[in-house]
C-alpha positions in Angstrom: -5.0 11.3 249.1 -6.8 11.3 252.0 -7.6 14.8 252.7 -7.9 15.6 249.2 -10.7 11.8 249.1 -12.4 13.9 252.1 -11.6 10.6 254.2 -13.8 8.0 252.5 -10.6 6.8 251.1 -9.9 2.4 251.9 -7.0 4.1 254.1 -5.1 0.6 253.3 -5.1 1.2 249.9 -3.9 4.3 250.2 -0.7 3.4 251.8 -0.2 0.4 249.6 -0.1 2.1 247.2 2.1 4.9 248.4 4.4 2.3 249.1 4.8 0.1 245.8 3.9 3.5 244.0 8.0 3.7 243.0 9.0 -0.3 242.8 6.2 -0.6 239.7 7.9 2.1 237.9 11.0 0.3 238.2 9.4 -2.6 236.5 8.1 -0.6 233.6 11.7 0.2 233.3 12.2 -3.2 232.6 10.2 -3.1 229.5 12.3 -0.6 228.5 9.6 2.1 228.2 11.1 5.7 228.5 10.2 8.0 231.9 10.9 11.1 232.0 10.6 13.2 235.6 8.5 16.3 235.3 9.3 16.9 238.8 10.3 14.9 242.5 6.7 13.2 243.3 6.1 13.1 239.4 7.2 11.3 236.0 5.5 10.9 232.8 5.5 7.4 230.8 4.2 7.8 227.6 1.1 5.5 227.0 1.7 4.4 223.3 4.9 3.0 223.7 4.0 1.0 227.3 1.2 -0.4 226.0 3.1 -1.6 221.7 5.6 -3.3 224.4 3.5 -4.8 226.8 1.1 -6.0 224.3 4.3 -7.4 222.3 5.1 -9.0 225.5 2.3 -11.2 226.3 2.4 -12.2 222.4 5.9 -14.0 223.1 5.2 -15.4 225.8 4.6 -18.4 226.1 1.3 -20.4 227.3 -0.8 -17.3 227.0 -3.4 -17.1 224.1 -4.1 -13.7 223.9 -8.2 -13.3 222.5 -8.6 -10.4 221.2 -12.3 -9.2 219.4 -13.9 -11.8 222.3 -16.5 -9.8 224.4 -16.4 -11.0 227.7 -20.4 -11.4 229.2 -20.8 -12.5 232.4 -19.4 -14.4 234.9 -19.2 -18.1 236.1 -19.6 -19.6 240.4 -19.7 -22.7 241.6 -20.3 -23.0 245.1 -19.3 -19.2 245.5 -16.0 -19.3 244.1 -15.2 -17.7 240.5 -15.1 -21.1 237.5 -15.1 -19.0 234.3 -16.2 -16.4 232.0 -18.9 -16.3 229.1 -18.0 -14.4 226.0 -18.5 -14.1 222.8 -16.3 -13.7 219.3 -17.1 -10.4 217.7 -15.6 -12.8 214.5 -17.8 -15.2 214.4 -20.6 -14.6 216.6 -19.6 -18.0 218.6 -20.6 -18.4 222.2 -18.6 -20.0 224.5 -17.1 -20.2 228.2 -13.4 -19.8 229.8 -12.6 -22.1 232.1 -10.4 -20.2 235.3 -9.2 -21.4 238.5 -8.9 -17.2 238.8 -10.5 -14.3 237.2 -8.7 -10.8 237.0 -10.9 -7.7 235.7 -9.8 -4.2 234.9 -12.2 -3.0 232.7 -11.3 0.3 233.3 -14.6 3.1 233.5 -17.5 3.8 234.8 -18.7 6.5 233.4 -18.3 7.9 230.3 -21.1 6.4 229.0 -23.8 7.0 231.2 -23.5 10.7 230.8 -24.0 13.3 226.9 -20.9 14.9 228.2 -18.0 12.9 229.3 -13.9 13.2 229.2 -13.6 9.8 228.3 -14.1 9.9 224.4 -11.3 12.8 222.8 -12.0 13.8 219.7 -16.0 11.7 219.8 -14.2 8.1 220.0 -15.7 5.7 222.0 -13.9 4.1 224.4 -16.2 2.2 226.1 -16.2 3.1 229.6 -19.1 2.1 230.4 -19.1 0.6 234.1 -19.9 -3.0 232.3 -17.1 -4.8 234.7 -19.0 -3.6 237.8 -22.0 -4.9 236.1 -20.7 -8.3 235.7 -19.5 -8.4 239.3 -22.5 -7.1 240.8 -24.4 -9.4 239.1 -22.1 -12.0 240.4 -22.6 -10.8 244.1 -19.7 -9.4 244.4 -19.5 -5.8 246.7 -19.4 -2.6 245.5 -18.5 0.5 246.8 -19.6 4.2 246.9 -20.7 4.6 243.9 -22.2 7.4 244.1 -18.6 9.0 243.7 -18.5 10.1 240.1 -15.8 12.9 239.7 -16.8 15.7 237.1 -14.4 18.1 235.3 -14.8 21.2 232.8 -14.0 19.9 229.4 -14.2 22.1 225.8 -17.9 22.5 224.8 -17.3 23.4 221.4 -15.9 21.7 219.5 -18.3 19.1 221.5 -17.3 16.6 219.6 -12.8 17.2 221.3 -13.7 16.6 224.9 -10.3 16.0 225.6 -8.1 17.3 229.2 -6.3 18.7 227.0 -2.7 19.5 228.8 -2.8 20.8 232.6 -1.5 24.9 232.6 -5.1 24.9 229.5 -7.4 24.5 232.8 -5.3 27.0 234.7 -7.8 29.3 233.6 -8.9 32.1 234.0 -12.6 31.0 234.0 -15.6 34.3 232.7 -18.9 34.1 231.9 -20.3 35.2 229.2 -20.7 38.8 230.7 -16.4 38.5 230.6 -16.7 38.9 234.6 -14.2 36.8 236.7 -15.7 33.4 237.6 -12.5 31.5 239.0 -8.4 33.0 238.1 -7.1 30.7 240.8 -7.8 27.0 240.6 -4.6 26.2 242.1 -6.2 27.0 245.6 -8.6 24.2 245.1 -6.6 20.7 246.5 -7.5 18.4 243.6 -7.1 22.3 241.4 -9.4 21.8 238.6 -10.0 17.7 239.5 -12.0 19.8 242.6 -15.5 18.7 243.0 -15.5 22.5 245.2 -13.7 24.4 241.6 -16.6 22.3 239.5 -19.8 23.0 242.0 -19.0 26.9 241.0 -18.7 26.3 237.5 -21.9 24.6 237.9 -23.5 27.0 239.9 -22.6 29.6 237.7 -24.7 27.8 234.4 -27.4 27.6 236.8 -27.4 31.2 237.4 -27.8 31.6 233.3 -24.4 33.0 233.4 -23.7 30.2 230.8 -21.3 29.9 228.8 -18.7 29.8 230.3 -14.6 30.2 228.6 -11.1 29.7 229.5 -9.3 32.9 228.9 -5.4 33.5 227.5 -4.8 35.9 225.4 -3.0 38.4 227.8 -1.1 35.7 229.8 2.3 34.7 228.8 2.6 30.9 227.1 4.4 28.7 229.7 7.8 26.8 229.0 7.6 24.4 227.2 8.7 22.1 229.8 10.1 18.3 229.4 11.4 17.0 226.6 7.9 14.5 226.5 6.8 14.5 222.4 3.4 13.8 223.8 2.6 16.9 225.0 4.6 19.1 222.0 2.1 16.3 219.3 -1.0 17.7 221.2 0.1 21.3 221.8 0.9 22.0 217.9 -2.5 19.8 217.1 -4.4 21.9 220.0 -2.7 25.2 218.3 -3.3 24.1 214.5 -7.3 22.8 215.4 -7.8 26.4 216.3 -8.2 25.9 220.4 -5.2 27.4 222.4 -7.0 29.2 224.9 -3.6 31.7 224.4 -5.1 32.1 220.9 -8.5 32.0 220.9 -11.2 32.1 224.4 -12.6 28.2 224.8 -16.1 27.8 225.7 -16.4 25.0 228.4 -19.2 23.1 230.0 -19.1 20.0 232.6 -18.9 16.9 231.7 -18.2 13.0 233.4 -14.7 11.9 234.1 -14.1 9.1 236.4 -15.3 6.8 238.7 -13.8 6.8 242.3 -16.9 4.3 243.5 -16.2 0.3 242.5 -15.6 -3.3 243.5 -14.9 -4.2 246.7 -11.4 -5.1 246.8 -8.6 -5.7 250.3 -5.1 -5.0 249.0 -4.4 -7.6 247.7 -6.8 -7.0 245.0 -8.6 -10.1 246.2 -13.0 -9.5 246.0 -15.6 -10.7 247.9 -15.8 -13.7 245.7 -13.2 -16.4 246.2 -11.4 -16.6 242.8 -11.6 -12.7 241.1 -9.4 -9.7 241.6 -10.1 -6.1 240.0 -7.7 -3.7 239.6 -7.4 0.0 237.5 -10.7 1.9 238.0 -12.9 -1.4 238.1 -11.5 -0.9 241.6 -13.8 0.8 244.0 -12.2 2.8 247.4 -8.6 4.4 246.7 -9.6 7.6 245.9 -12.9 8.5 248.3 -14.6 11.6 247.0 -11.9 12.9 244.8 -9.2 11.4 242.2 -6.3 13.7 242.0 -4.8 14.0 238.5 -2.6 11.2 237.4 -3.4 8.8 240.5 -5.5 6.7 238.0 -2.3 5.9 236.4 -0.2 4.9 239.4 -3.6 3.2 240.7 -3.2 1.3 237.5 0.4 0.6 237.3 0.7 -0.4 241.8 -2.8 -2.9 241.6 -2.0 -4.0 238.0 1.4 -5.7 238.9 -0.2 -7.3 242.3 -3.1 -8.2 240.6 -1.8 -10.4 238.4 1.0 -11.9 240.9 -2.2 -12.7 243.4 -4.0 -14.0 240.6 -1.8 -16.3 239.1 -0.7 -17.6 242.5 -4.5 -18.1 243.7 -4.3 -20.8 240.1 -1.3 -22.6 241.1 -2.6 -23.7 244.4 -6.9 -24.1 243.1 -8.0 -26.8 240.8 -10.4 -26.1 238.5 -14.1 -26.6 239.4 -16.6 -27.6 237.4 -18.6 -24.8 235.5 -22.5 -25.5 235.8 -24.5 -26.3 233.0 -27.3 -25.1 233.6 -25.8 -21.0 233.9 -24.1 -21.2 231.3 -27.4 -21.8 229.0 -29.0 -18.9 230.6 -26.9 -16.6 230.1 -26.6 -18.1 226.5 -30.0 -17.7 226.1 -29.9 -13.8 226.9 -27.6 -13.3 224.5 -29.0 -14.8 222.0 -32.0 -13.2 222.9 -30.8 -10.3 221.6 -31.2 -11.2 217.8 -35.0 -12.7 218.4 -37.3 -11.3 216.0 -39.8 -9.2 219.2 -43.1 -7.4 218.6 -42.2 -4.1 220.8 -39.2 -3.3 219.2 -36.6 -0.6 220.6 -32.9 0.2 219.8 -29.8 0.2 222.2 -28.6 3.6 221.4 -31.9 5.3 221.5 -32.7 3.7 225.5 -28.4 5.2 225.9 -29.7 8.5 225.1 -32.5 8.4 227.3 -30.7 6.8 230.2 -28.2 9.6 229.6 -30.4 12.6 229.8 -31.9 11.0 232.9 -28.2 11.0 234.4 -27.3 14.2 233.5 -30.5 16.0 235.0 -30.9 14.2 238.3 -27.6 12.3 238.8 -25.0 15.4 238.3 -22.9 17.5 240.0 -26.0 18.7 242.3 -28.8 15.9 243.4 -31.6 15.9 245.6 -34.0 13.0 247.3 -36.7 14.6 244.6 -34.5 14.6 241.3 -32.9 10.9 242.4 -35.5 9.1 242.9 -37.1 10.2 239.4 -33.5 9.5 237.6 -34.6 5.6 239.9 -38.0 6.2 238.6 -36.6 6.2 235.1 -33.9 3.6 234.9 -36.0 1.5 236.1 -38.3 1.7 233.2 -35.5 1.2 230.4 -34.5 -1.9 232.2 -38.0 -3.1 231.7 -37.3 -3.0 228.4 -34.1 -4.5 227.9 -35.9 -7.9 226.3 -37.5 -5.6 223.5 -33.9 -4.5 222.8 -33.4 -5.3 218.9 -30.9 -5.8 216.4 -29.4 -6.9 212.6 -30.4 -11.2 213.0 -26.4 -12.1 211.9 -24.0 -13.5 214.0 -20.2 -11.6 212.4 -19.3 -9.1 213.7 -22.2 -7.7 214.9 -21.6 -4.5 217.0 -25.6 -3.9 217.1 -25.0 -7.3 219.0 -22.4 -6.1 221.1 -23.7 -2.4 221.6 -26.8 -4.3 223.4 -25.4 -7.0 225.4 -22.9 -4.1 226.8 -25.7 -1.5 227.2 -28.1 -4.0 229.1 -25.0 -4.5 232.1 -24.6 -0.2 231.5 -28.5 0.0 233.3 -27.5 -2.3 235.9 -24.5 0.1 236.9 -26.4 2.8 236.6 -28.7 1.9 238.8 -26.2 1.0 242.1 -24.6 4.3 241.3 -28.5 6.1 242.2 -29.0 3.6 244.6 -25.9 4.1 246.3 -26.3 8.0 246.0 -30.2 7.5 247.4 -28.4 6.4 250.9 -25.7 8.7 251.6 -27.7 11.7 253.0 -24.8 13.9 253.2 -21.6 15.9 250.2 -18.8 14.8 250.5 -16.5 14.5 247.8 -18.5 14.1 243.9 -21.4 13.6 246.1 -23.5 16.8 247.0 -27.0 16.6 248.0 -28.7 20.0 248.5 -30.8 18.7 250.8 -28.5 17.3 252.5 -25.5 20.0 252.1 -23.1 19.1 254.8 -20.7 17.1 255.7 -21.2 14.1 258.4 -19.2 13.0 259.9 -20.4 11.5 262.8 -22.9 9.8 260.3 -21.4 9.3 257.5 -17.5 8.2 257.3 -19.3 5.1 255.9 -18.3 3.3 252.5 -22.5 2.6 250.8 -21.6 -1.2 250.1 -24.5 -2.4 247.2 -24.8 -6.4 247.0 -26.9 -8.5 244.6 -28.8 -10.9 246.9 -31.6 -13.6 246.1 -31.8 -11.6 242.9 -33.0 -8.4 244.3 -30.6 -5.0 244.7 -29.4 -4.8 249.2 -27.5 -1.3 250.6 -25.4 -1.9 253.4 -23.7 0.5 254.9 -19.3 0.1 256.2 -18.0 2.2 258.5 -13.7 3.8 256.8 -11.6 2.5 259.2 -8.9 5.1 259.6 -6.0 2.7 259.5 -4.0 5.7 259.7 -5.0 9.2 259.4 -8.7 10.7 260.8 -10.6 13.6 260.3 -8.9 15.5 263.4 -5.7 15.3 261.5 -6.7 18.4 258.7 -7.6 20.2 260.8 
């Protein structure tokens, strides 16, 4: 993880996850979830089964109220400490406050909705990976680190709605260009394989040369063995064959899409953020992966730090008392949320602004970047931010999904702004942040985290040295 992440990882988080992974798997076994060992160092946990059993456990547990169809719009602080959240009941349109001694942010991904092509929306199903949790933490004053680190991966280009990552052997290639020339036949030589920034940059440059489209063609290769008896894997292989997108049967066109945000909310091994009472776990937390997320590590991240965040938040809550929620802060947020329902002269729809944002990110904050492009992206994002007050949604409150999308987009644009500012600050190339105007990795000057925080209602950027807790770059050599 550390060498693959180009030494930008928070090594304390890495070592904590590595030491706690086996214990987290054993805890999952206690939920009576079937776990299949794949290799000596990896197992498969069926996500559907796990989520179903966890949901049932939550519902059956006394003292837990599960609020579904509820959109949290913001975090509330009292004297610098978390005191609750503001929320919207999507079934009725009622705005309310949840008073809380501790809050765990586990809002997931950052980059799925920021780009027009992404692996985050399989079969075109929107998974709301839009960085809203990152933005809420930032607006509340928490620190975000290394937000420029965005992972891109090859995804199917046609049919474009599929967007799914299929199965590991699919991405081994070989990759060919439109002339039938082999672009890459040994993906296994890259650290991280098809998740590698070096591999993705190679594909991107081939497209930039005008040699696209690119394809995966395995028609002359022997089909892999069935492998472990994992029901979901076999179901997916049958579906892929039925859809006509098995690379052993057809030449599959691919493109490059967004996949994962390595940056996020700054936390320590206890999942504590820089705001007392606020915790973060899963993809919303930053620092763990550095400049590259290896395949399969995000699930380990979720369970290890998910267990930890729940335990730490519970312990924190036991030791604290409820803080009085400041009415003026709540009133400001309520006015903002209901402001979307008001009629405006200069009207704009969230879907149109989102499309503009995606084109900006695709053009200037993609695989290869430079100052001119990033400055242009910043201007475009600030222009879109200025249009947020003009967002228009239908004037009804019950199940108004356009209202929810407008609220979410107002947070999503904040996340995009933070990403661009971080990318402008890092004047080197490291992991998935490649600057054509600074093409080399510079450990002497840039073995540092980009740190962004909101200070006096303005974005403030700082740099923080990477703590070489266990390893340093000389170990890699």
